[in-house]
VOPAGU-2260 file (C-alpha; in pm, 1 decimal, decimal comma):
REM VOPAGU-2260
SITE   aa  ch    i         X         Y         Z
SITE  UNK   A    0   10115,4    6653,4    6169,1
SITE  UNK   A    1    9769,2    6643,9    6008,2
SITE  UNK   A    2    9628,7    6822,5    5704,9
SITE  UNK   A    3    9263,8    6920,3    5753,0
SITE  UNK   A    4    8999,6    7110,8    5558,8
SITE  UNK   A    5    8621,5    7153,7    5553,2
SITE  UNK   A    6    8336,3    7297,4    5351,2
SITE  UNK   A    7    8410,0    7631,0    5514,6
SITE  UNK   A    8    8687,8    7757,8    5740,8
SITE  UNK   A    9    8654,6    8071,4    5952,9
SITE  UNK   A   10    8988,3    8216,2    6063,4
SITE  UNK   A   11    8841,5    8410,9    6355,9
SITE  UNK   A   12    8771,0    8725,7    6153,4
SITE  UNK   A   13    8641,1    8607,3    5816,4
SITE  UNK   A   14    8578,6    8309,1    5591,4
SITE  UNK   A   15    8894,1    8170,1    5434,4
SITE  UNK   A   16    8905,4    8093,5    5058,3
SITE  UNK   A   17    8745,9    7768,7    4944,7
SITE  UNK   A   18    8992,6    7481,8    4950,7
SITE  UNK   A   19    9208,5    7625,1    5228,5
SITE  UNK   A   20    9389,2    7346,5    5410,4
SITE  UNK   A   21    9543,7    7366,9    5756,0
SITE  UNK   A   22    9858,2    7184,9    5863,5
SITE  UNK   A   23    9826,3    7118,3    6236,0
SITE  UNK   A   24   10087,6    6961,7    6463,0
SITE  UNK   A   25   10008,6    6697,9    6724,8
SITE  UNK   A   26   10023,7    6978,1    6983,0
SITE  UNK   A   27    9752,3    7171,4    6798,6
SITE  UNK   A   28    9976,9    7442,0    6653,7
SITE  UNK   A   29    9898,2    7565,6    6300,5
SITE  UNK   A   30   10227,0    7505,1    6118,4
SITE  UNK   A   31   10115,4    7595,9    5764,8
SITE  UNK   A   32    9814,6    7714,4    5563,6
SITE  UNK   A   33    9781,4    7571,4    5212,1
SITE  UNK   A   34    9570,5    7696,0    4922,6
SITE  UNK   A   35    9442,9    7352,5    4820,5
SITE  UNK   A   36    9401,8    7006,3    4974,7
SITE  UNK   A   37    9648,6    6728,6    4909,6
SITE  UNK   A   38    9589,7    6355,6    4872,0
SITE  UNK   A   39    9627,8    6293,9    5245,7
SITE  UNK   A   40    9410,7    6583,7    5359,8
SITE  UNK   A   41    9126,9    6494,8    5598,4
SITE  UNK   A   42    8803,4    6666,6    5496,8
SITE  UNK   A   43    8546,0    6740,4    5766,5
SITE  UNK   A   44    8179,1    6820,3    5732,5
SITE  UNK   A   45    8056,3    7159,8    5846,0
SITE  UNK   A   46    8280,8    7446,9    5949,0
SITE  UNK   A   47    8623,5    7473,9    6108,6
SITE  UNK   A   48    8697,4    7772,5    6333,6
SITE  UNK   A   49    8918,5    7871,5    6626,5
SITE  UNK   A   50    8818,4    7773,1    6979,0
SITE  UNK   A   51    8568,6    7997,2    7153,8
SITE  UNK   A   52    8649,1    8266,0    7408,8
SITE  UNK   A   53    8403,6    8305,9    7696,7
SITE  UNK   A   54    8470,2    8662,9    7804,2
SITE  UNK   A   55    8236,4    8664,7    8104,4
SITE  UNK   A   56    8168,3    8367,5    8331,4
SITE  UNK   A   57    8119,5    8292,7    8704,0
SITE  UNK   A   58    8249,8    7938,7    8745,9
SITE  UNK   A   59    8245,5    7969,2    9125,2
SITE  UNK   A   60    7863,6    7994,5    9113,8
SITE  UNK   A   61    7817,1    7667,3    8925,4
SITE  UNK   A   62    7661,5    7499,7    9228,6
SITE  UNK   A   63    7369,4    7746,5    9207,8
SITE  UNK   A   64    7227,9    7606,0    8885,8
SITE  UNK   A   65    6849,8    7627,3    8893,8
SITE  UNK   A   66    6833,8    7801,0    9232,6
SITE  UNK   A   67    6701,3    8131,6    9097,5
SITE  UNK   A   68    6370,8    8135,6    8911,5
SITE  UNK   A   69    6366,3    8266,1    8555,4
SITE  UNK   A   70    6218,1    8600,7    8456,5
SITE  UNK   A   71    6224,3    8763,3    8799,3
SITE  UNK   A   72    6427,7    9067,9    8694,3
SITE  UNK   A   73    6780,3    9154,4    8805,5
SITE  UNK   A   74    6713,7    9287,0    9156,1
SITE  UNK   A   75    6521,7    8979,8    9285,5
SITE  UNK   A   76    6783,1    8761,2    9114,6
SITE  UNK   A   77    7068,9    8940,0    9292,5
SITE  UNK   A   78    6896,9    8894,7    9628,5
SITE  UNK   A   79    6909,7    8516,6    9571,1
SITE  UNK   A   80    7286,2    8496,8    9530,9
SITE  UNK   A   81    7404,6    8593,8    9882,8
SITE  UNK   A   82    7102,1    8423,6   10036,2
SITE  UNK   A   83    7177,8    8079,8    9894,1
SITE  UNK   A   84    7536,3    8066,9    9765,4
SITE  UNK   A   85    7681,4    7932,7   10091,7
SITE  UNK   A   86    7413,0    7670,6   10156,2
SITE  UNK   A   87    7639,1    7404,4   10005,9
SITE  UNK   A   88    7934,2    7199,9   10124,0
SITE  UNK   A   89    8284,4    7256,4    9993,2
SITE  UNK   A   90    8259,0    6922,9    9813,5
SITE  UNK   A   91    7930,2    7016,7    9644,2
SITE  UNK   A   92    8074,5    7344,2    9520,8
SITE  UNK   A   93    8389,1    7175,3    9393,6
SITE  UNK   A   94    8201,4    6900,8    9209,7
SITE  UNK   A   95    7966,2    7152,2    9046,2
SITE  UNK   A   96    8238,1    7383,4    8916,8
SITE  UNK   A   97    8451,0    7094,4    8786,7
SITE  UNK   A   98    8151,1    6952,9    8600,1
SITE  UNK   A   99    8071,4    7296,7    8457,1
SITE  UNK   A  100    8434,1    7347,1    8356,8
SITE  UNK   A  101    8457,2    7011,5    8177,1
SITE  UNK   A  102    8133,7    7086,8    7991,2
SITE  UNK   A  103    8270,7    7423,2    7887,7
SITE  UNK   A  104    8577,2    7248,4    7746,1
SITE  UNK   A  105    8351,9    7007,7    7556,4
SITE  UNK   A  106    8164,0    7309,8    7418,1
SITE  UNK   A  107    8486,6    7434,1    7258,2
SITE  UNK   A  108    8590,1    7712,2    7496,0
SITE  UNK   A  109    8968,2    7764,8    7507,6
SITE  UNK   A  110    8987,3    8085,9    7712,8
SITE  UNK   A  111    8769,9    8243,8    7980,5
SITE  UNK   A  112    8728,6    8572,7    8162,7
SITE  UNK   A  113    8617,2    8433,5    8497,3
SITE  UNK   A  114    8464,9    8642,2    8775,5
SITE  UNK   A  115    8583,2    8556,6    9126,5
SITE  UNK   A  116    8485,3    8669,6    9475,3
SITE  UNK   A  117    8695,3    8394,8    9633,4
SITE  UNK   A  118    8996,9    8193,1    9521,8
SITE  UNK   A  119    8789,6    7873,9    9489,5
SITE  UNK   A  120    8862,2    7843,5    9116,6
SITE  UNK   A  121    9237,0    7804,9    9163,5
SITE  UNK   A  122    9181,6    7430,6    9128,9
SITE  UNK   A  123    9039,6    7479,0    8777,9
SITE  UNK   A  124    9320,0    7713,1    8673,0
SITE  UNK   A  125    9577,3    7461,3    8798,6
SITE  UNK   A  126    9453,7    7199,6    8550,4
SITE  UNK   A  127    9625,2    7389,9    8266,1
SITE  UNK   A  128    9342,9    7308,3    8023,9
SITE  UNK   A  129    9227,9    7664,1    7950,3
SITE  UNK   A  130    9356,4    8021,4    7939,3
SITE  UNK   A  131    9219,5    8214,4    8237,5
SITE  UNK   A  132    9193,4    8582,7    8307,0
SITE  UNK   A  133    9040,9    8592,5    8653,7
SITE  UNK   A  134    8853,9    8912,2    8735,2
SITE  UNK   A  135    8863,8    8950,8    9113,8
SITE  UNK   A  136    8559,6    9155,5    9208,4
SITE  UNK   A  137    8573,9    9431,4    9465,5
SITE  UNK   A  138    8242,9    9526,7    9628,2
SITE  UNK   A  139    8159,4    9802,2    9875,1
SITE  UNK   A  140    7919,0   10088,7    9828,5
SITE  UNK   A  141    8010,3   10294,1   10137,0
SITE  UNK   A  142    8312,8   10519,2   10086,9
SITE  UNK   A  143    8414,3   10458,7   10448,0
SITE  UNK   A  144    8466,3   10090,0   10375,1
SITE  UNK   A  145    8665,1   10128,6   10052,6
SITE  UNK   A  146    9004,5   10042,7   10202,3
SITE  UNK   A  147    8865,7    9734,0   10372,0
SITE  UNK   A  148    8690,9    9614,1   10054,4
SITE  UNK   A  149    9003,8    9670,5    9850,0
SITE  UNK   A  150    9209,6    9484,8   10108,1
SITE  UNK   A  151    8995,2    9174,2   10073,1
SITE  UNK   A  152    9009,4    9191,1    9691,6
SITE  UNK   A  153    9385,8    9244,2    9700,9
SITE  UNK   A  154    9436,5    8936,6    9918,4
SITE  UNK   A  155    9228,5    8725,9    9678,2
SITE  UNK   A  156    9419,3    8873,1    9382,8
SITE  UNK   A  157    9751,4    8784,6    9549,8
SITE  UNK   A  158    9638,7    8423,2    9587,7
SITE  UNK   A  159    9570,7    8401,0    9213,6
SITE  UNK   A  160    9886,0    8595,6    9124,6
SITE  UNK   A  161   10104,2    8352,1    9318,7
SITE  UNK   A  162    9957,0    8070,4    9112,6
SITE  UNK   A  163   10034,1    8256,9    8788,2
SITE  UNK   A  164   10409,6    8291,9    8837,1
SITE  UNK   A  165   10501,3    7994,8    8616,3
SITE  UNK   A  166   10184,4    7971,3    8406,6
SITE  UNK   A  167   10161,1    8201,4    8105,6
SITE  UNK   A  168    9796,5    8113,2    8049,8
SITE  UNK   A  169    9691,6    8249,7    8392,3
SITE  UNK   A  170    9629,0    8621,4    8449,5
SITE  UNK   A  171    9418,6    8825,8    8690,1
SITE  UNK   A  172    9306,0    9177,8    8773,2
SITE  UNK   A  173    9091,1    9353,4    9033,9
SITE  UNK   A  174    8766,0    9488,4    8894,8
SITE  UNK   A  175    8444,8    9658,0    9015,3
SITE  UNK   A  176    8136,4    9439,3    9039,9
SITE  UNK   A  177    7878,8    9693,9    8922,3
SITE  UNK   A  178    7802,0   10066,6    8948,7
SITE  UNK   A  179    7544,9   10008,1    9223,8
SITE  UNK   A  180    7783,2    9803,0    9442,5
SITE  UNK   A  181    8107,2   10003,8    9426,0
SITE  UNK   A  182    8166,7   10345,6    9584,2
SITE  UNK   A  183    8352,2   10629,2    9412,6
SITE  UNK   A  184    8644,6   10577,3    9651,8
SITE  UNK   A  185    8658,8   10205,9    9571,7
SITE  UNK   A  186    8641,2   10278,9    9197,7
SITE  UNK   A  187    8948,4   10499,6    9238,0
SITE  UNK   A  188    9139,8   10233,7    9432,2
SITE  UNK   A  189    9059,4    9974,3    9166,0
SITE  UNK   A  190    9165,5   10213,6    8893,8
SITE  UNK   A  191    9502,3   10270,3    9062,2
SITE  UNK   A  192    9580,0    9905,2    9142,6
SITE  UNK   A  193    9718,8    9808,9    8800,3
SITE  UNK   A  194    9700,7   10114,0    8572,7
SITE  UNK   A  195    9684,4    9937,7    8234,0
SITE  UNK   A  196    9518,2    9606,9    8315,7
SITE  UNK   A  197    9186,0    9473,3    8186,4
SITE  UNK   A  198    8880,4    9589,9    8378,8
SITE  UNK   A  199    8544,9    9415,5    8347,9
SITE  UNK   A  200    8223,1    9557,6    8493,3
SITE  UNK   A  201    7855,9    9454,9    8491,4
SITE  UNK   A  202    7700,4    9742,3    8299,4
SITE  UNK   A  203    7336,7    9855,1    8269,3
SITE  UNK   A  204    7196,4    9507,5    8319,5
SITE  UNK   A  205    6879,6    9667,2    8455,2
SITE  UNK   A  206    6709,9   10001,5    8395,2
SITE  UNK   A  207    6699,8   10032,4    8775,4
SITE  UNK   A  208    7073,7   10105,2    8765,2
SITE  UNK   A  209    7017,7   10411,8    8546,1
SITE  UNK   A  210    6727,0   10527,3    8763,6
SITE  UNK   A  211    6936,5   10502,7    9077,1
SITE  UNK   A  212    7217,3   10713,8    8937,2
SITE  UNK   A  213    6974,7   10965,8    8792,6
SITE  UNK   A  214    6773,1   11043,8    9103,9
SITE  UNK   A  215    6831,3   10764,6    9360,7
SITE  UNK   A  216    6497,2   10601,7    9287,4
SITE  UNK   A  217    6388,3   10251,0    9194,9
SITE  UNK   A  218    6458,4    9897,1    9305,2
SITE  UNK   A  219    6832,2    9939,2    9364,3
SITE  UNK   A  220    6734,4   10106,0    9692,2
SITE  UNK   A  221    6547,5    9789,6    9788,7
SITE  UNK   A  222    6848,0    9573,1    9700,5
SITE  UNK   A  223    7091,8    9778,7    9906,2
SITE  UNK   A  224    6857,7    9784,2   10203,9
SITE  UNK   A  225    6799,7    9408,8   10186,0
SITE  UNK   A  226    7178,1    9357,9   10193,2
SITE  UNK   A  227    7210,0    9610,3   10479,5
SITE  UNK   A  228    7433,3    9835,8   10271,0
SITE  UNK   A  229    7457,8   10199,5   10374,4
SITE  UNK   A  230    7401,8   10424,2   10071,4
SITE  UNK   A  231    7351,5   10745,4   10267,7
SITE  UNK   A  232    7667,6   10892,2   10120,5
SITE  UNK   A  233    7558,1   10836,8    9761,4
SITE  UNK   A  234    7466,0   11153,9    9573,7
SITE  UNK   A  235    7275,7   11096,0    9247,2
SITE  UNK   A  236    7443,9   11245,6    8943,6
SITE  UNK   A  237    7137,3   11321,8    8733,0
SITE  UNK   A  238    7306,5   11117,0    8458,1
SITE  UNK   A  239    7289,8   10759,9    8332,0
SITE  UNK   A  240    7510,5   10516,8    8519,7
SITE  UNK   A  241    7776,5   10474,6    8249,3
SITE  UNK   A  242    7835,9   10849,2    8225,0
SITE  UNK   A  243    7858,9   10860,5    8604,5
SITE  UNK   A  244    8120,4   10594,1    8674,7
SITE  UNK   A  245    8326,5   10566,8    8355,5
SITE  UNK   A  246    8525,6   10888,4    8425,5
SITE  UNK   A  247    8652,6   10718,9    8742,3
SITE  UNK   A  248    8840,5   10464,2    8527,5
SITE  UNK   A  249    9145,5   10557,8    8322,4
SITE  UNK   A  250    9119,0   10515,6    7944,3
SITE  UNK   A  251    9450,2   10329,6    7968,0
SITE  UNK   A  252    9254,1   10026,6    8087,9
SITE  UNK   A  253    9106,6    9781,0    7843,1
SITE  UNK   A  254    8742,4    9797,4    7950,5
SITE  UNK   A  255    8489,6    9516,6    7912,2
SITE  UNK   A  256    8129,2    9629,6    7961,0
SITE  UNK   A  257    7916,2    9323,4    8036,5
SITE  UNK   A  258    7544,2    9269,8    7960,9
SITE  UNK   A  259    7450,8    9622,0    7840,1
SITE  UNK   A  260    7084,6    9520,5    7833,6
SITE  UNK   A  261    6967,8    9879,2    7884,0
SITE  UNK   A  262    7249,6   10068,0    7711,7
SITE  UNK   A  263    7154,7   10318,6    7442,1
SITE  UNK   A  264    7329,1   10518,2    7171,8
SITE  UNK   A  265    7406,6   10794,3    7420,0
SITE  UNK   A  266    7599,1   10540,9    7629,0
SITE  UNK   A  267    7783,1   10406,7    7325,7
SITE  UNK   A  268    7893,9   10754,1    7223,0
SITE  UNK   A  269    8002,6   10840,7    7576,3
SITE  UNK   A  270    8210,5   10521,7    7606,1
SITE  UNK   A  271    8367,9   10583,7    7264,7
SITE  UNK   A  272    8466,3   10936,8    7364,4
SITE  UNK   A  273    8616,0   10806,6    7687,4
SITE  UNK   A  274    8830,2   10537,8    7522,8
SITE  UNK   A  275    8880,7   10346,5    7198,6
SITE  UNK   A  276    8967,9   10041,6    7408,9
SITE  UNK   A  277    8614,1    9938,4    7505,7
SITE  UNK   A  278    8456,1    9595,8    7446,7
SITE  UNK   A  279    8082,4    9531,2    7473,2
SITE  UNK   A  280    8025,5    9178,7    7604,3
SITE  UNK   A  281    7687,5    9014,8    7537,9
SITE  UNK   A  282    7545,9    8729,2    7747,5
SITE  UNK   A  283    7209,7    8684,3    7573,2
SITE  UNK   A  284    7091,0    8362,5    7736,3
SITE  UNK   A  285    7153,3    8507,5    8082,0
SITE  UNK   A  286    6970,1    8827,3    7984,7
SITE  UNK   A  287    6670,3    8620,6    7876,9
SITE  UNK   A  288    6692,5    8408,1    8193,3
SITE  UNK   A  289    6692,4    8709,7    8425,9
SITE  UNK   A  290    6511,9    8995,8    8248,5
SITE  UNK   A  291    6355,7    8820,5    7947,0
SITE  UNK   A  292    6512,5    9095,3    7738,5
SITE  UNK   A  293    6812,8    9130,3    7508,4
SITE  UNK   A  294    7041,7    9426,3    7444,6
SITE  UNK   A  295    6986,5    9627,1    7126,6
SITE  UNK   A  296    7233,8    9421,1    6925,3
SITE  UNK   A  297    7148,5    9589,5    6594,9
SITE  UNK   A  298    7229,7    9927,3    6750,2
SITE  UNK   A  299    7562,8    9803,3    6882,4
SITE  UNK   A  300    7656,9    9654,1    6546,7
SITE  UNK   A  301    7557,3    9968,5    6356,0
SITE  UNK   A  302    7769,9   10171,5    6594,4
SITE  UNK   A  303    8073,8    9964,3    6494,2
SITE  UNK   A  304    8180,5    9885,3    6851,3
SITE  UNK   A  305    8386,9    9585,1    6956,7
SITE  UNK   A  306    8143,0    9306,8    7049,0
SITE  UNK   A  307    8236,4    8986,1    7230,5
SITE  UNK   A  308    8038,6    8712,9    7406,1
SITE  UNK   A  309    8007,7    8552,8    7749,8
SITE  UNK   A  310    7778,4    8310,1    7928,5
SITE  UNK   A  311    7743,3    8455,4    8279,7
SITE  UNK   A  312    7692,0    8178,0    8538,4
SITE  UNK   A  313    7490,2    7861,4    8576,4
SITE  UNK   A  314    7284,8    8057,7    8828,7
SITE  UNK   A  315    7153,4    8255,7    8531,1
SITE  UNK   A  316    7199,7    8016,0    8240,0
SITE  UNK   A  317    7128,9    7654,8    8150,1
SITE  UNK   A  318    7473,4    7591,8    8003,2
SITE  UNK   A  319    7815,1    7753,6    7956,8
SITE  UNK   A  320    7827,3    7733,8    7577,7
SITE  UNK   A  321    7936,0    8011,4    7343,9
SITE  UNK   A  322    7779,3    7841,4    7041,3
SITE  UNK   A  323    7447,1    7843,9    7229,9
SITE  UNK   A  324    7489,5    8218,9    7291,4
SITE  UNK   A  325    7566,8    8278,8    6923,6
SITE  UNK   A  326    7265,8    8070,6    6819,8
SITE  UNK   A  327    7043,0    8284,8    7044,4
SITE  UNK   A  328    7181,9    8602,5    6892,6
SITE  UNK   A  329    7115,9    8463,0    6545,0
SITE  UNK   A  330    6761,9    8359,0    6636,8
SITE  UNK   A  331    6670,1    8705,4    6762,1
SITE  UNK   A  332    6876,6    8895,8    6504,3
SITE  UNK   A  333    6842,5    8691,2    6181,1
SITE  UNK   A  334    7022,6    8954,8    5975,2
SITE  UNK   A  335    7345,0    8884,7    6164,4
SITE  UNK   A  336    7582,3    8676,3    5953,5
SITE  UNK   A  337    7762,2    8375,1    6092,7
SITE  UNK   A  338    8083,4    8531,2    5970,5
SITE  UNK   A  339    8024,4    8815,2    6217,2
SITE  UNK   A  340    7894,8    8594,1    6497,9
SITE  UNK   A  341    8194,2    8361,8    6483,9
SITE  UNK   A  342    8425,0    8664,7    6498,9
SITE  UNK   A  343    8248,3    8782,5    6815,2
SITE  UNK   A  344    8285,9    8438,2    6972,1
SITE  UNK   A  345    8653,0    8390,4    6884,5
SITE  UNK   A  346    8879,4    8675,0    6770,4
SITE  UNK   A  347    8697,2    8960,6    6943,5
SITE  UNK   A  348    8689,5    8767,9    7269,2
SITE  UNK   A  349    9062,0    8698,8    7241,9
SITE  UNK   A  350    9118,0    9069,2    7177,8
SITE  UNK   A  351    8916,8    9164,8    7482,8
SITE  UNK   A  352    9129,1    8933,5    7700,5
SITE  UNK   A  353    9455,0    9031,4    7522,2
SITE  UNK   A  354    9511,8    8676,5    7395,8
SITE  UNK   A  355    9522,4    8717,0    7016,2
SITE  UNK   A  356    9888,5    8615,8    7010,9
SITE  UNK   A  357    9778,2    8270,0    7129,2
SITE  UNK   A  358    9411,0    8197,0    7050,5
SITE  UNK   A  359    9114,8    8345,7    6866,5
SITE  UNK   A  360    9253,1    8322,6    6514,9
SITE  UNK   A  361    9384,9    8064,5    6270,3
SITE  UNK   A  362    9735,1    8177,7    6178,2
SITE  UNK   A  363   10068,7    8003,7    6142,7
SITE  UNK   A  364   10225,7    7966,9    6485,0
SITE  UNK   A  365    9899,0    7996,4    6679,6
SITE  UNK   A  366    9739,2    7724,1    6891,3
SITE  UNK   A  367    9373,5    7824,0    6854,4
SITE  UNK   A  368    9204,8    7498,5    6955,6
SITE  UNK   A  369    9042,9    7425,2    6618,1
SITE  UNK   A  370    8675,2    7328,1    6630,8
SITE  UNK   A  371    8442,2    7149,5    6392,6
SITE  UNK   A  372    8087,0    7288,8    6388,6
SITE  UNK   A  373    7823,2    7071,9    6221,6
SITE  UNK   A  374    7571,8    7038,0    6070,2
SITE  UNK   A  375    7531,5    7343,9    5853,5
SITE  UNK   A  376    7170,8    7424,1    5938,3
SITE  UNK   A  377    7307,2    7657,4    6207,9
SITE  UNK   A  378    7022,2    7605,7    6453,7
SITE  UNK   A  379    7284,9    7520,1    6710,1
SITE  UNK   A  380    7574,5    7328,0    6556,0
SITE  UNK   A  381    7735,3    7041,0    6740,5
SITE  UNK   A  382    8086,8    7132,8    6855,1
SITE  UNK   A  383    8380,5    6894,8    6829,9
SITE  UNK   A  384    8737,6    6983,4    6928,2
SITE  UNK   A  385    8982,3    6872,1    6657,2
SITE  UNK   A  386    9311,2    7019,8    6780,4
């Protein structure tokens, strides 16, 4: 057992009192929390905090790093993914995702919400180094193909579920990709698959999504046509996208809305009326990479919603680092406190993934993966895993 302290300790929700000392076992479990250091306490520079939770990631796209140009906008970016994602060997894909995964570990991430269209990432889950909730995406915009699309997603889900039988840190659910890629029939099938599971969805990442739902105009039409997707059965709702698809999902689900680059207060109020179990996941570096725009973070914070953080993929980011995402949020929103930012990157993420009984907070009995962040200038602290 070790006794450790630092200039400041963040417990996942708030700063702990000065002098707080943590007793940590060799396995990384917090066995006691003391008010003051003792003679054999190890004092670290900087800040101690729980390990980070990356709520939204695409590890299976790690081989696409640098393929898509920056600043193109979402629709041109999305056209790149199916065009190039299979132009690599199995070995190239495997090497890229393992390298990305190891770097994410080095950056202090202890749990991830990982998007999957295949079961390629089973090899990463099998390592037992990180808590995974794998979000198996279902895609299909034609109602006539809903059963077929759900069948493919269900088979992929079953592959992950078989792996999870004896591994408490591995979970999975079937989720919609985005409002412009999932039909109403497929939304309903997803909703019914596991009635109270976590559902993650790419939300309002582009204003084109809102335009399409409002009157079937804009660049989403171009995207669907380029992918040879039949949208003839789609009837515009005259509403924003969130108000159009959210009623298709039961409020019993824990819902993670990802990106939210073009969400407004009307959307926030609608989501809050639908359910109190909604989490707004920000991936700022990916938003800047694709759209050169950030969500209205001040608006989200003023609204008092649950905010958590993800990285998206290496196809849309230079690194899979939560501290880098927090540093970007701080740079563009200087009034945000690090007390709040660290909560978004740890405890709130663990809440979103239903993991607060294990990670996300420094409490007796937890194994949070304690990190040291230094130096204290907070430009982008260096991360070191201590336990």
